[in-house]
N, C-alpha and C positions, 0 to 999 in steps of 0.2 A: 200742504201746498204741492208736494211732490206728485200726488196722484194725477194731476191734470197735465203733467209734463210729457212731451213727446219723448221717444226713445233716445233722441240725441242729447237730452239734458237729464241730469240726475243730481242728487245730493244738494238741492237748493235749501239753504239754511241761513238764518240770521245768527251771527256769532261775532265775537270780538277777539281774534287770536293775538292781537297786538298787546304790548305790555302796559300801555297807558291809555286810559279812557279819553275820548274827546267829548266833552259835555254835549248831550243831545244828539250825537251822531248815531246813525244806523248803518250797519254793514251787512250785506248779503253776499254769498258766494255760491257757485254752482260748478259742477263738472259739465263738460260738453264733449261730444264725439262727432266730428264732422262726417265720419264715415257712415253714421246712422241717420244723417239728415235726410228728410224727404220733402217733397214739394208742398206737403200739407202742414208742415211743422209751424210755419209762421201763423197760418190761420188758426191752428189749434191753440196757439199761445195768445191769439188775439192781438198780434203785433204786425203792422203793415210795414214791409221792408221798403226803404226808399229806392229809387231807380238805380242808384250807384251800387247798392247791395244786391239787388236783383241780377245785376250784370256780373257780380263777383263769383269767384270760385266757392266751392262748398265750405272750405275752411273759413273764409272770411264771413260767409253767411252764418255759419254756426257760431263764430265769435260774436258777431253782432247780436244774434238772437239771445245767446246766453247773457251777454252784457246787459241788454235791455230787460230781460226777465229779472236779473238781479237788481237793476235800477228800479224797476216797478215795485218789486218787493220792498226795497228800502224806502221808497217814497210812501208806499202804503203804510209801513210801520211808523214813519215819521209824521205824516200828514193825515192819514186816514183815507187818502185818495190814491187809487191805483193808476198813476200816470206813467206814460212812457216818454222819455225825453227824445225830442227830434234830433236830427243831425244838422249842424250848422254848416255855413259855407266854408269854414275852416276845418270841418270834419269833427269839431268838438261837440259834445252833447249840449243841447239847449235845455237848461233846467227851468222849472217853474219859477215865477217871480218870488223873490225872497228865499230861494233855496240855492245852496251851493252843493256841488257833488263831483264825483269822479268815477269813471268806469275803467276797468282794466281787464285784459285777457291774455292768455298765453299758455301753450302746451297743455291744453285740455282743461284749464280752470279759468273761470271768469269771476269778477267781483265788482261791486259797486258800493260806494259810501255816500251818504247825504247828510246834511245838517241845515238848520235854519240860519239864514244870513246874519241874524242878530246875535248868534252865538259863535259864528265862525266866518271869517272873510273869504277863506278859500280852502279847498281840500285837493290834495293830489295823492292818488293811489296807484301803485304799480305792482305787478306780479311777474316774477321771473323764475326760470329754472336755473339751477346752478350751471355755470359755464364749465365745460371741460378745461382742465388746466392749460392744455396746449393752445386752445382758442383764446383763453383769458390772457395768456402771455402775448399773443398776437395783437390783441385789442388794447393792451395797456396804454400805449401812447395816445390812442384816440379818446379814451375815456378818462384817464387820470391826468391831472396837472403835474408839472414837475415836482411840486411840493408833495403831492400825494404819492408820487413814485418814490420819493426818498423815505417816506414813512411806511412803505409797504413791506411786509414780511414775505419774502419769496415763497415761504412754505405755505402761505395762505392766498396765493395769487388768485385761485379760482373763486374763493369766497369774497375777497376784497374787490375784485373787478366787478363781480356780479352785484355786490352790495352797493358799490359806488355808482354803477350804472343805474340801478333801481332807485336809489335815493335822489339822484339828479333828475330822473324822469318824474318822480313824484314832486320834486321842487318845481319843475317846469309846469306841470299840470296845476299846481296850486297857485302859481303866480301869473301865468299867462292870461287868464281871464281878468286879472286885476290891472295888468300893465299893457295888455294888447301888443306885446312885443316878444318876438321869439329870441331865445338865447340857447346856447349849446354847452356841451360838456366842459369846454375850457373856461366857461364863464361862471363856474361855481366849483367849490371844493368841499369835501367831507373832512372836517377838522378832527373829529374823533368819533368813535363808536365803541359800544360795549357789548359783551356777550349776552347781556340781559335785554338787548334790543333797543338801546337808546343811541342816538346819533346827533351830531351838531354839524350844520352846514353853513357856508359863508358865500355870499355873492361876490364875484370878482368883476362886475360890470354895473353900470348905472342903467336901471330899467325905468325908474320913476323917482320923484322926490322922496317917496316913502321907502322904496326898495332900491337902494343904491349900492355902489361898491363898498364892501365891508359889512353889509347887513347880514346878521346871523339869525338862524332859526333852528329850532329842534326838529328832528325827524325820529321816526321809530320804525322797527321792523320785527318780523317774526317768521320762522319757518313753520309751515304747516302743509300737510298733504304732499310733501316733496317739493314745495314751491317756497320762494322767498316773497313775502308780502311786505311792502314798505308804504309808509304814509307820512306826508307833510301836511300839517294843519296850520293855517294862518289864523291865529286866535283874534 
């Protein structure tokens, strides 16, 4: 698949770096370099950028292109059809009927994951670079709840703040399409996590009858290619 990629994209691959399989799910990732983006790259990939992306800076255009290329690869692997999800009014991807998915990008790496709706209600995927310790300390109060702060090991502030941020982003992406309601860092907490890549999260707000205050769900994460990748799947 890589032979047809423009110079701004590389290393497109199907893999599963996370510790636990999600039945039926397909995950693709790719590197991108916005400095190598050219005006012809969207056409070369066969992807039409929406007007909002055409008006964006090169970094946002490269992120969008890489994310959609990953999504198309994942959908092809899952359904046999090379579809490209549109962008919705809320800026979230519009997936084919009976498909759930998530796209993420950051610091030169993009990824997408998809699954059939009858196997998974929702998917949330997030990729992050490790925050510098000084910045992580500044962001602690914005990202962590008071309970999370008391459980934090100061020697791991960079890892813990990055991981908490990423897991809560994945939780939001997994639940927002199901509840149609936005929620923020203070509305969820990471109860526990392990070095093996397993985590447990809890909602601290009512989003719907099914997803209310006290609802708990598993998450998972892995480090690869210098990035932290996290996933929340609503089974």
